[in-house]
C-alpha positions as CSV (number, residue, x, y, z in Angstrom):
1,M,-106.6,68.5,-70.0
2,N,-103.6,69.6,-72.1
3,D,-105.7,72.5,-73.5
4,M,-106.4,73.8,-70.0
5,I,-104.5,76.9,-68.9
6,S,-104.4,79.0,-65.7
7,L,-106.0,82.4,-65.1
8,T,-102.6,84.1,-65.5
9,A,-102.0,82.4,-68.8
10,A,-105.5,83.3,-70.1
11,A,-105.0,86.9,-69.1
12,S,-101.7,86.9,-70.8
13,L,-103.3,85.6,-74.0
14,V,-106.0,88.2,-74.0
15,G,-103.5,91.0,-72.9
16,V,-105.1,92.0,-69.7
17,H,-104.4,91.7,-65.9
18,P,-105.8,88.5,-64.3
19,N,-108.1,90.6,-62.1
20,T,-109.7,91.9,-65.3
21,I,-110.6,88.3,-66.3
22,K,-112.0,87.8,-62.8
23,N,-114.1,91.0,-63.1
24,W,-115.4,89.9,-66.5
25,F,-116.5,86.6,-65.1
26,D,-118.3,88.3,-62.2
27,R,-120.2,90.3,-64.8
28,N,-120.9,87.2,-67.0
29,E,-118.5,88.5,-69.6
30,G,-115.2,87.2,-70.9
31,P,-114.0,83.7,-71.8
32,P,-115.7,80.8,-70.1
33,R,-113.9,79.1,-67.2
34,H,-114.0,75.4,-66.1
35,Y,-113.7,73.9,-62.6
36,V,-110.9,71.3,-62.5
37,E,-111.6,69.0,-59.6
38,S,-108.1,67.4,-59.5
39,S,-106.6,70.8,-58.8
40,N,-109.6,72.2,-57.0
41,S,-109.4,75.4,-59.1
42,F,-110.8,77.0,-62.2
43,H,-108.9,76.9,-65.5
44,Y,-109.6,78.1,-69.1
45,K,-109.5,76.2,-72.3
46,R,-106.8,77.8,-74.6
47,S,-109.0,77.2,-77.7
48,E,-112.0,79.0,-76.0
49,V,-109.9,81.9,-74.8
50,M,-108.5,82.3,-78.4
51,A,-111.9,82.1,-79.9
52,W,-113.3,84.6,-77.4
53,K,-110.4,87.0,-78.1
54,E,-111.0,86.8,-81.9
55,A,-114.7,87.5,-81.4
56,N,-114.0,90.3,-78.9
57,P,-110.8,92.0,-80.0
58,D,-111.5,95.1,-77.7
59,G,-112.8,93.1,-74.8
60,P,-116.5,92.8,-73.8
61,P,-118.7,95.7,-74.9
62,R,-118.9,98.5,-72.4
63,K,-122.2,99.0,-70.7
64,P,-123.5,102.5,-70.0
65,R,-122.8,103.8,-66.5
66,Q,-125.6,103.6,-64.0
67,G,-126.5,106.3,-61.5
68,R,-126.9,110.0,-61.6
69,P,-125.2,112.1,-64.2
70,R,-122.0,113.9,-63.2
71,T,-122.2,117.7,-63.0
C-alpha cells in the first residue's frame, strides 16, 4: 500500500486540479484508480499515475464537441 496516493497527490503529480482527475475518471480517461477498503475510499498507484503521465503528457486526447455548430 506504500505506492498508493490520494486524489490530491495524483492531481499534483499530473499538474491538474483534483476535479479534473475526477472528470477524466467519469469519462473513462486518466490514470486508473483503486478502491481501498481499509480507508473506504479510492486511491491511485504512484507508479500508474507516473506511467499514465508519461504516455499522456498533454492529458487525455480531446474528443470533438457534440451538438449543433455555433453560429
